[in-house]
All heavy atoms as an XYZ file, in Angstrom:
796
protein
N      61.531     91.006    151.745
C      60.238     91.647    151.235
C      60.524     93.122    151.374
O      60.987     93.554    152.366
C      59.113     91.296    152.160
C      57.835     92.021    151.802
S      56.414     91.309    152.679
C      56.001     92.726    153.837
N      60.285     93.840    150.203
C      60.513     95.305    150.127
C      59.176     95.968    150.272
O      58.211     95.640    149.535
C      61.075     95.716    148.776
C      62.515     95.426    148.786
O      63.192     95.398    149.676
N      63.111     95.353    147.516
N      59.045     96.890    151.339
C      57.777     97.654    151.613
C      58.133     99.026    151.112
O      59.111     99.587    151.413
C      57.556     97.624    153.139
C      57.164     96.193    153.463
C      56.267     98.398    153.340
C      57.013     96.102    155.068
N      57.338     99.473    150.197
C      57.504    100.837    149.732
C      57.552    101.927    150.797
O      56.906    101.809    151.813
C      56.347    101.055    148.717
C      55.423    100.005    148.891
C      56.013     98.902    149.746
N      58.408    102.881    150.653
C      58.459    103.992    151.562
C      57.159    104.678    151.798
O      56.938    105.240    152.838
C      59.649    104.843    151.328
O      59.436    105.507    150.010
N      56.367    104.749    150.764
C      55.120    105.462    150.832
C      54.278    104.837    151.939
O      53.479    105.494    152.511
C      54.397    105.528    149.501
O      54.117    104.207    149.025
N      54.320    103.462    152.157
C      53.555    102.882    153.156
C      54.028    103.254    154.486
O      53.126    103.535    155.322
C      53.639    101.308    153.049
N      55.244    103.444    154.741
C      55.785    103.758    155.970
C      55.477    105.385    156.279
O      55.044    105.730    157.319
C      57.220    103.690    156.133
C      57.647    102.298    156.280
C      58.345    101.628    155.259
C      57.339    101.529    157.493
C      58.643    100.318    155.400
C      57.685    100.331    157.643
C      58.428     99.534    156.603
N      55.404    106.142    155.139
C      55.103    107.583    155.263
C      53.614    107.670    155.640
O      53.249    108.508    156.533
C      55.415    108.179    153.904
C      55.164    109.713    153.945
C      55.896    110.472    154.842
C      55.343    110.237    152.553
N      52.721    106.954    154.989
C      51.359    106.969    155.253
C      50.984    106.428    156.731
O      50.228    107.204    157.354
C      50.596    106.163    154.364
N      51.610    105.466    157.072
C      51.491    104.864    158.471
C      51.956    105.929    159.537
O      51.230    106.146    160.515
C      52.231    103.526    158.578
C      52.067    102.794    159.969
C      50.608    102.646    160.216
C      52.945    101.643    159.925
N      53.159    106.513    159.222
C      53.691    107.605    160.191
C      52.758    108.728    160.241
O      52.485    109.217    161.354
N      52.162    109.181    159.116
C      51.384    110.380    159.185
C      50.085    110.116    159.924
O      49.669    110.951    160.781
C      50.925    110.769    157.731
N      49.420    108.978    159.595
C      48.215    108.620    160.353
C      48.442    108.431    161.808
O      47.756    108.897    162.646
C      47.560    107.380    159.623
C      46.430    106.849    160.527
C      47.067    107.678    158.264
N      49.608    107.793    162.088
C      49.910    107.557    163.525
C      50.144    108.908    164.282
O      49.781    109.026    165.437
C      51.103    106.620    163.746
O      50.762    105.362    163.186
N      50.810    109.766    163.594
C      51.071    111.083    164.282
C      49.790    111.857    164.580
O      49.632    112.289    165.658
C      51.978    111.904    163.289
C      52.394    113.263    163.883
C      53.222    113.151    165.181
C      53.179    114.091    162.787
N      49.009    111.907    163.543
C      47.717    112.594    163.835
C      46.853    111.886    164.918
O      46.229    112.546    165.730
C      46.783    112.630    162.447
C      45.440    113.140    162.676
C      47.553    113.514    161.421
N      46.820    110.541    164.782
C      45.944    109.738    165.818
C      46.525    109.803    167.057
O      45.777    109.706    168.159
C      45.862    108.431    165.280
N      47.814    109.953    167.338
C      48.394    109.986    168.557
C      47.920    110.930    169.593
O      47.883    110.772    170.728
C      50.046    109.913    168.511
O      50.458    111.222    168.069
N      47.612    112.180    169.112
C      47.028    113.225    169.974
C      45.745    112.790    170.625
O      45.506    112.916    171.817
N      44.839    112.258    169.791
C      43.709    111.744    170.375
C      43.943    110.507    171.366
O      43.155    110.335    172.323
N      44.794    109.676    170.975
C      45.179    108.580    171.806
C      45.705    109.038    173.186
O      45.267    108.602    174.177
C      46.259    107.701    171.116
C      46.661    106.441    172.045
C      45.420    105.506    172.164
C      47.730    105.730    171.239
N      46.557    110.100    173.190
C      47.060    110.539    174.421
C      45.991    111.229    175.190
O      45.919    111.008    176.512
C      48.173    111.594    174.094
N      45.100    111.910    174.613
C      43.936    112.525    175.364
C      43.067    111.426    175.945
O      42.631    111.584    177.070
C      43.188    113.407    174.375
N      42.781    110.338    175.251
C      41.993    109.313    175.763
C      42.676    108.688    176.829
O      42.010    108.299    177.876
C      41.665    108.288    174.667
N      43.875    108.403    176.897
C      44.597    107.684    177.865
C      44.653    108.525    179.168
O      44.516    107.960    180.343
C      46.188    107.441    177.427
N      44.791    109.878    178.987
C      44.905    110.786    180.166
C      43.453    110.879    180.897
O      43.303    110.925    182.057
C      45.467    112.080    179.810
C      46.916    111.890    179.375
C      45.233    113.088    180.895
C      47.528    113.183    178.724
N      42.495    111.142    180.094
C      41.207    111.461    180.587
C      40.211    110.180    180.839
O      39.213    110.218    181.427
C      40.410    112.374    179.690
O      40.242    111.791    178.306
C      41.088    113.747    179.485
N      40.567    109.141    180.199
C      39.783    107.835    180.373
C      38.311    108.048    180.167
O      37.449    107.858    181.090
C      40.004    107.272    181.803
C      41.442    106.944    182.077
C      41.618    106.408    183.491
O      40.661    106.217    184.251
N      42.861    106.143    183.952
N      37.947    108.446    179.001
C      36.501    108.638    178.602
C      35.769    107.271    178.623
O      36.282    106.222    178.134
C      36.525    109.194    177.126
O      35.201    109.245    176.688
N      34.540    107.289    179.052
C      33.777    106.084    179.134
C      32.799    105.989    177.963
O      32.006    105.027    177.841
C      33.047    105.913    180.469
O      32.129    107.077    180.612
N      32.661    107.098    177.163
C      31.687    107.061    176.080
C      32.123    106.234    175.064
O      33.311    106.193    174.608
C      31.506    108.453    175.429
N      31.234    105.294    174.447
C      31.649    104.365    173.366
C      31.814    105.119    172.138
O      31.096    106.170    171.867
C      30.376    103.513    173.209
C      29.375    104.257    173.721
C      29.856    105.191    174.877
N      32.757    104.685    171.281
C      33.015    105.435    169.973
C      31.732    105.213    169.134
O      31.110    104.315    169.166
C      34.186    104.709    169.361
C      34.329    103.437    169.996
C      33.699    103.597    171.427
N      31.622    106.197    168.171
C      30.471    106.218    167.383
C      30.749    105.399    166.140
O      29.876    105.099    165.380
C      30.052    107.639    167.001
O      31.163    108.283    166.307
N      31.996    105.236    165.792
C      32.383    104.507    164.667
C      33.734    103.858    164.598
O      34.468    104.244    165.491
C      32.226    105.263    163.383
C      33.288    106.474    163.421
C      32.919    107.561    162.388
N      33.721    108.760    162.714
C      34.438    109.470    161.801
N      34.484    109.019    160.640
N      35.080    110.475    162.289
N      33.926    102.929    163.625
C      35.287    102.308    163.455
C      35.735    102.574    161.999
O      34.915    102.377    161.188
C      35.255    100.862    163.702
O      34.901    100.646    165.206
C      36.671    100.207    163.505
N      36.867    103.110    161.895
C      37.414    103.233    160.464
C      38.641    102.417    160.314
O      39.568    102.301    161.229
C      37.868    104.821    160.397
C      38.656    104.974    159.111
C      36.767    105.735    160.599
N      38.700    101.644    159.264
C      39.815    100.806    158.936
C      40.573    101.374    157.888
O      40.073    101.666    156.815
C      39.356     99.293    158.597
O      38.566     98.835    159.681
C      40.414     98.392    158.291
N      41.938    101.437    157.962
C      42.869    101.862    156.961
C      43.715    100.726    156.506
O      44.489    100.094    157.292
C      43.627    102.999    157.467
C      44.832    103.587    156.682
C      44.214    104.263    155.314
C      45.651    104.467    157.367
N      43.658    100.301    155.197
C      44.508     99.184    154.726
C      45.673     99.754    153.911
O      45.439    100.484    153.057
C      43.743     98.239    153.748
C      42.543     97.444    154.575
O      42.956     96.934    155.712
O      41.470     97.464    154.215
N      46.861     99.437    154.317
C      48.064     99.833    153.642
C      48.608     98.707    152.790
O      49.004     97.675    153.426
C      49.058    100.387    154.695
C      48.527    101.556    155.384
C      50.412    100.811    153.815
C      49.438    102.122    156.350
N      48.494     98.671    151.531
C      49.011     97.588    150.636
C      50.365     97.423    150.680
O      51.199     98.327    150.948
C      48.395     97.948    149.242
C      48.320     99.320    149.285
C      47.961     99.850    150.718
N      50.890     96.237    150.238
C      52.295     95.899    150.185
C      52.911     96.593    148.841
O      54.080     96.766    148.778
C      52.525     94.503    150.103
O      51.939     93.997    148.975
C      52.143     93.841    151.355
N      52.136     97.122    147.988
C      52.668     97.765    146.653
C      52.896     96.723    145.682
O      52.736     95.629    145.892
N      53.421     97.241    144.500
C      53.683     96.403    143.365
C      55.032     95.733    143.418
O      55.814     95.915    144.442
N      55.492     95.078    142.412
C      56.758     94.406    142.425
C      57.876     95.439    142.271
O      57.758     96.495    141.666
C      56.860     93.476    141.235
N      58.963     95.154    142.954
C      60.129     96.063    142.903
C      61.110     95.683    141.776
O      61.304     94.486    141.571
C      60.983     95.990    144.211
O      59.919     96.229    145.288
C      62.060     96.942    144.126
N      61.450     96.614    140.960
C      62.400     96.461    139.870
C      63.711     96.077    140.353
O      64.094     96.096    141.612
N      64.612     95.583    139.430
C      65.949     95.238    139.688
C      66.815     96.447    140.128
O      66.573     97.517    139.870
C      66.563     94.577    138.447
C      65.749     95.212    137.382
C      64.453     95.519    137.960
N      67.769     96.263    141.009
C      68.713     97.220    141.409
C      69.583     97.698    140.305
O      70.150     96.904    139.556
C      69.644     96.644    142.544
O      68.844     96.171    143.646
C      70.550     97.758    143.144
N      69.723     99.026    140.261
C      70.544     99.586    139.215
C      71.961     99.392    139.357
O      72.459     99.092    140.522
N      72.847     99.623    138.313
C      74.322     99.499    138.505
C      74.776    100.648    139.331
O      74.235    101.807    139.268
C      74.908     99.476    137.100
N      75.937    100.521    140.049
C      76.522    101.576    140.777
C      77.238    102.521    139.922
O      77.826    102.090    138.949
C      77.406    100.911    141.896
C      78.096    102.013    142.763
C      78.887    101.444    143.824
O      78.913    100.118    144.035
N      79.604    102.116    144.597
N      77.038    103.703    140.201
C      77.677    104.776    139.348
C      79.145    104.990    139.795
O      79.645    104.371    140.687
N      79.859    105.610    138.930
C      81.404    105.896    139.153
C      81.681    106.627    140.330
O      80.838    107.618    140.698
C      81.805    106.513    137.841
C      80.616    107.259    137.287
C      79.448    106.399    137.698
N      82.753    106.454    141.012
C      83.160    107.190    142.222
C      83.578    108.574    141.741
O      84.280    108.848    140.823
C      84.260    106.575    142.899
C      84.691    107.132    144.079
C      85.789    106.408    144.945
C      86.093    107.161    146.153
N      87.112    106.343    147.040
N      83.116    109.601    142.544
C      83.567    110.899    142.180
C      84.989    111.286    142.725
O      85.552    110.590    143.536
N      85.474    112.281    142.153
C      86.854    112.819    142.628
C      86.795    113.436    143.910
O      85.823    114.147    144.323
C      87.399    113.869    141.584
C      87.583    113.185    140.224
O      87.927    111.996    140.153
O      87.469    113.866    139.218
N      87.932    113.241    144.698
C      88.025    113.861    146.043
C      88.281    115.373    145.985
O      89.147    115.757    145.065
C      88.966    113.264    146.983
C      89.103    113.661    148.350
C      90.138    112.925    149.218
C      90.097    113.458    150.606
N      91.072    112.858    151.432
N      87.485    116.261    146.678
C      87.737    117.634    146.601
C      88.989    117.938    147.501
O      89.465    117.262    148.320
N      89.468    119.223    147.345
C      90.604    119.758    148.058
C      90.165    120.114    149.384
O      89.069    120.613    149.770
C      91.080    120.963    147.274
N      91.014    119.821    150.443
C      90.766    120.140    151.813
C      90.777    121.623    151.983
O      91.681    122.367    151.514
C      91.773    119.460    152.698
O      91.601    118.065    152.742
N      89.968    122.063    152.868
C      89.895    123.558    153.177
C      90.784    123.803    154.415
O      91.071    122.937    155.093
N      91.132    125.045    154.553
C      92.031    125.501    155.649
C      91.137    125.532    156.958
O      90.022    125.856    156.980
C      92.603    126.825    155.367
N      91.829    125.159    158.006
C      91.211    125.004    159.418
C      91.079    126.577    159.874
O      92.164    127.272    159.789
C      91.986    124.260    160.355
O      92.041    122.947    159.792
C      91.340    124.262    161.711
N      90.034    126.909    160.324
C      89.857    128.335    160.772
C      90.339    128.325    162.296
O      90.618    127.412    162.958
N      90.555    129.594    162.745
C      91.100    129.894    164.114
C      89.954    129.621    165.096
O      88.902    130.000    164.938
C      91.640    131.332    164.182
N      90.416    129.133    166.309
C      89.500    128.963    167.440
C      89.394    130.137    168.219
O      90.368    130.857    168.559
C      90.142    127.696    168.339
O      90.254    126.642    167.548
C      89.125    127.554    169.461
N      88.151    130.518    168.494
C      87.908    131.754    169.241
C      88.077    131.566    170.685
O      88.215    130.383    171.215
N      88.210    132.715    171.437
C      88.363    132.500    172.954
C      87.159    132.098    173.602
O      86.042    132.467    173.252
C      88.811    134.010    173.503
N      87.331    131.264    174.692
C      86.136    130.761    175.350
C      85.633    131.850    176.328
O      86.454    132.490    177.080
C      86.348    129.536    176.098
C      85.329    128.916    176.815
C      85.686    127.558    177.495
N      84.450    126.987    178.119
C      84.072    125.862    177.948
N      84.660    125.004    177.169
N      82.957    125.363    178.590
N      84.329    132.115    176.409
C      83.749    133.101    177.305
C      83.558    132.453    178.680
O      83.537    131.269    178.911
N      83.407    133.346    179.727
C      83.235    133.007    181.029
C      81.795    132.398    181.204
O      80.917    132.905    180.546
C      83.377    134.198    182.077
N      81.633    131.535    182.121
C      80.356    131.096    182.394
C      79.596    131.976    183.328
O      80.098    132.228    184.336
C      80.376    129.585    183.007
C      81.038    128.626    181.939
C      78.964    128.990    183.432
C      81.199    127.162    182.568
N      78.293    132.294    183.099
C      77.661    133.307    183.948
C      77.023    132.531    185.143
O      76.862    131.377    185.145
N      76.675    133.295    186.093
C      76.133    132.801    187.369
C      74.607    132.455    187.078
O      73.909    132.978    186.232
C      76.177    133.909    188.456
N      74.137    131.455    187.878
C      72.699    131.101    187.789
C      71.874    132.147    188.432
O      72.062    132.583    189.521
C      72.479    129.698    188.339
O      73.377    128.708    187.821
C      71.028    129.175    188.241
N      70.791    132.478    187.747
C      69.905    133.494    188.239
C      68.953    132.890    189.365
O      68.867    131.756    189.531
N      68.360    133.802    189.934
C      67.328    133.428    191.127
C      66.184    132.781    190.543
O      65.686    133.074    189.417
C      66.969    134.711    191.912
N      65.602    131.844    191.329
C      64.401    131.119    190.776
C      63.168    132.042    191.040
O      63.030    132.773    191.929
C      64.149    129.856    191.616
C      62.883    129.033    191.140
C      62.836    127.806    191.883
N      61.802    127.021    191.501
C      61.652    125.794    191.373
N      62.739    125.039    191.566
N      60.607    125.114    190.972
N      62.291    132.070    189.903
C      61.100    132.942    189.910
C      59.998    132.310    190.734
O      60.089    131.188    191.116
N      59.035    133.106    191.078
C      57.916    132.614    191.901
C      56.938    131.615    191.005
O      56.976    131.741    189.781
C      57.137    133.828    192.211
C      57.364    134.766    191.040
C      58.845    134.505    190.723
N      56.384    130.686    191.723
C      55.525    129.668    191.046
C      54.317    130.431    190.413
O      53.776    131.262    191.179
C      55.082    128.620    191.897
N      53.828    129.992    189.336
C      52.583    130.646    188.757
C      51.375    130.062    189.360
O      51.342    128.979    190.130
N      50.201    130.658    189.186
C      49.003    130.172    189.838
C      48.587    128.844    189.084
O      48.786    128.644    187.876
C      47.901    131.289    189.590
N      47.898    127.993    189.758
C      47.408    126.762    189.292
C      46.311    127.032    188.295
O      45.511    127.810    188.607
C      47.015    125.818    190.365
C      46.485    124.495    189.861
C      46.169    123.640    190.955
N      45.635    122.344    190.367
C      45.857    121.221    190.894
N      46.323    121.164    192.012
N      45.306    120.072    190.345
N      46.324    126.301    187.160
C      45.242    126.527    186.133
C      44.044    125.679    186.499
O      44.059    124.852    187.316
N      42.904    126.049    185.876
C      41.643    125.372    186.066
C      41.749    123.923    185.558
O      42.446    123.648    184.615
C      40.473    126.198    185.322
N      40.995    123.129    186.242
C      40.988    121.705    185.849
C      40.097    121.378    184.523
O      39.049    122.096    184.408
C      40.319    120.798    186.963
O      41.157    121.064    188.183
C      40.269    119.385    186.561
N      40.688    120.732    183.690
C      39.967    120.506    182.403
C      38.837    119.523    182.499
O      38.604    118.964    183.490
N      38.002    119.521    181.528
C      36.871    118.627    181.564
C      37.263    117.214    181.403
O      38.261    116.842    180.822
C      36.079    118.946    180.173
C      37.112    119.729    179.292
C      38.143    120.358    180.155
N      36.467    116.322    181.952
C      36.804    114.918    182.035
C      36.294    114.336    180.634
O      35.397    114.729    180.053
C      36.055    114.225    183.196
N      37.003    113.197    180.201
C      36.594    112.580    179.032
C      37.346    113.080    177.853
O      38.043    114.054    177.829
N      37.134    112.321    176.652
C      37.773    112.658    175.485
C      36.982    113.761    174.702
O      35.685    113.430    174.467
C      37.857    111.452    174.489
C      38.473    111.637    173.148
C      39.862    112.251    173.147
C      38.341    110.426    172.300
N      37.416    114.831    174.491
C      36.558    116.032    173.856
C      37.248    116.255    172.560
O      38.358    116.757    172.503
C      36.514    117.216    174.700
C      35.627    117.117    175.921
C      35.222    118.417    176.505
O      35.485    119.478    175.869
O      34.664    118.450    177.653
N      36.608    115.972    171.419
C      37.089    116.323    170.173
C      36.749    117.711    169.647
O      35.743    118.174    170.099
C      36.553    115.286    169.163
S      36.995    113.587    169.423
N      37.679    118.228    168.890
C      37.436    119.643    168.459
C      36.285    119.555    167.345
O      35.896    118.449    166.970
C      38.752    120.194    167.827
C      39.160    119.351    166.533
C      39.781    120.395    168.793
C      40.268    120.030    165.834
N      35.696    120.638    167.035
C      34.509    120.840    166.162
C      34.882    120.107    164.810
O      35.918    120.398    164.238
C      34.147    122.253    165.909
O      33.892    122.931    167.077
C      33.046    122.351    164.994
N      34.009    119.301    164.296
C      34.245    118.574    163.076
C      34.778    117.258    163.201
O      35.034    116.488    162.225
N      35.084    116.883    164.454
C      35.727    115.497    164.757
C      34.895    114.829    165.730
O      34.170    115.507    166.591
C      37.246    115.711    165.254
C      38.129    116.146    164.189
C      38.127    117.507    163.753
C      39.101    115.272    163.754
C      39.053    117.981    162.719
C      39.998    115.597    162.822
C      39.952    116.978    162.230
N      34.942    113.508    165.845
C      34.253    112.773    166.771
C      35.016    111.534    167.193
O      36.001    110.953    166.484
C      32.849    112.292    166.173
O      33.007    111.392    165.051
N      34.750    111.053    168.433
C      35.550    109.746    168.862
C      35.260    108.608    167.995
O      34.200    108.350    167.559
C      34.910    109.658    170.201
C      34.275    110.826    170.731
C      33.870    111.440    169.447
N      36.312    107.941    167.717
C      36.211    106.710    166.811
C      37.300    105.870    167.175
O      38.366    106.108    167.790
C      36.269    107.148    165.386
N      37.254    104.545    166.577
C      38.311    103.630    166.743
C      38.941    103.598    165.304
O      38.275    103.349    164.323
C      37.726    102.173    167.048
C      37.221    102.193    168.542
C      38.883    101.104    166.850
C      36.699    100.970    168.958
N      40.270    103.671    165.274
C      41.079    103.696    164.124
C      41.859    102.340    164.093
O      42.726    101.992    164.845
C      42.029    104.823    163.952
C      42.938    104.906    162.696
C      42.141    104.974    161.447
C      44.037    105.993    162.981
N      41.584    101.384    163.009
C      42.252    100.241    162.795
C      43.094    100.467    161.509
O      42.765    100.777    160.529
C      41.319     99.100    162.551
C      41.976     97.780    162.323
C      40.376     98.993    163.768
N      44.493    100.229    161.779
C      45.427    100.258    160.551
C      45.968     98.954    160.386
O      46.602     98.242    161.190
C      46.584    101.244    160.960
C      46.014    102.763    161.283
C      47.540    101.347    159.877
C      47.083    103.715    161.790
N      45.722     98.480    159.048
C      46.210     97.191    158.599
C      47.446     97.427    157.773
O      47.280     98.122    156.785
C      45.246     96.411    157.834
C      44.031     95.945    158.676
O      44.180     95.531    159.808
N      42.824     96.083    158.186
N      48.614     97.050    158.185
C      49.821     97.136    157.439
C      50.376     95.813    157.223
O      50.135     94.838    157.946
C      50.809     98.083    158.191
N      51.437     95.703    156.290
C      52.115     94.444    155.992
C      52.739     93.825    157.319
O      52.857     92.698    157.396
C      53.096     94.784    154.928
C      52.527     95.930    154.288
C      51.833     96.769    155.284
N      53.180     94.787    158.161
C      53.823     94.218    159.426
C      52.832     93.839    160.500
O      53.306     93.368    161.643
N      51.600     94.229    160.395
C      50.697     93.724    161.481
C      49.559     94.874    161.629
O      49.400     95.630    160.759
N      48.708     94.741    162.638
C      47.529     95.596    162.786
C      47.607     96.390    164.111
O      48.103     95.708    165.104
C      46.242     94.800    162.723
C      45.009     95.433    162.922
C      43.789     94.582    163.025
O      43.659     93.925    164.003
N      42.953     94.655    161.896
N      47.186     97.589    164.069
C      47.119     98.302    165.383
C      45.733     98.964    165.450
O      45.105     99.178    164.575
C      48.221     99.433    165.506
C      47.994    100.533    164.405
C      49.512     98.868    165.483
C      48.837    101.771    164.650
N      45.297     99.132    166.659
C      43.932     99.802    166.915
C      44.200    100.900    167.808
O      44.856    100.844    168.885
C      42.980     98.791    167.483
O      42.862     97.692    166.788
C      41.604     99.336    167.695
N      43.578    102.060    167.550
C      43.743    103.294    168.379
C      42.280    103.945    168.619
O      41.511    103.989    167.665
C      44.673    104.339    167.742
C      46.015    103.887    167.712
C      47.045    105.076    167.217
O      46.517    105.948    166.634
N      48.239    104.937    167.442
N      42.101    104.409    169.835
C      40.869    105.155    170.130
C      41.356    106.595    169.988
O      42.283    107.076    170.690
C      40.377    104.967    171.572
C      39.168    105.566    171.927
C      38.019    105.623    171.207
C      39.253    106.514    172.993
C      36.906    106.287    171.493
C      38.101    107.237    173.375
C      36.897    107.132    172.593
N      40.649    107.389    169.153
C      41.148    108.671    168.772
C      39.907    109.555    168.304
O      38.736    109.077    168.273
C      42.245    108.730    167.811
O      42.695    109.957    167.589
C      41.773    108.092    166.472
N      40.204    110.778    167.957
C      39.249    111.742    167.299
C      39.553    111.655    165.754
O      40.669    111.786    165.346
C      39.519    113.117    167.819
S      38.982    113.302    169.562
N      38.414    111.429    164.913
C      38.588    111.328    163.565
C      37.774    112.420    163.016
O      36.505    112.696    163.508
C      38.316    110.021    162.969
C      39.312    108.930    163.336
C      38.827    107.493    162.828
C      40.711    109.208    162.926
N      37.996    113.026    161.816
C      37.196    113.896    161.093
C      35.824    113.294    160.642
O      35.785    112.283    160.224
C      37.892    114.572    159.989
C      37.275    115.733    159.302
C      38.124    116.302    158.236
C      37.430    117.453    157.704
N      38.230    118.275    156.772
N      34.827    114.075    160.924
C      33.431    113.532    160.604
C      33.269    113.558    159.121
O      33.941    114.198    158.269
C      32.350    114.454    161.135
C      32.314    114.401    162.670
O      32.701    113.314    163.090
O      32.027    115.383    163.321
């Protein structure tokens, strides 16, 4: 079965965007129920055409000359460790979406299976 590369590209893009919200949800363990569920169906695409004939082999190019190796420099000493920085403020608990986004469940249906993610989606 041939799956069009556009399906993988779409799935990858959606997963990449959704993973930020998923990570935030996993770290903060929000207890607020999502306000909606969005389902994304990725179709298998149309029929694939026949494989084309292989093209002719190209001519081998001439080898270039090897360049001279430069002298190896000395390894420098390790510097002193700096002082520890001040501890930052504790962030808010729960999943907080940026303005224009809200918590939601994202369901992705693809030819290889289904995944469900709790994330922030655009309103």
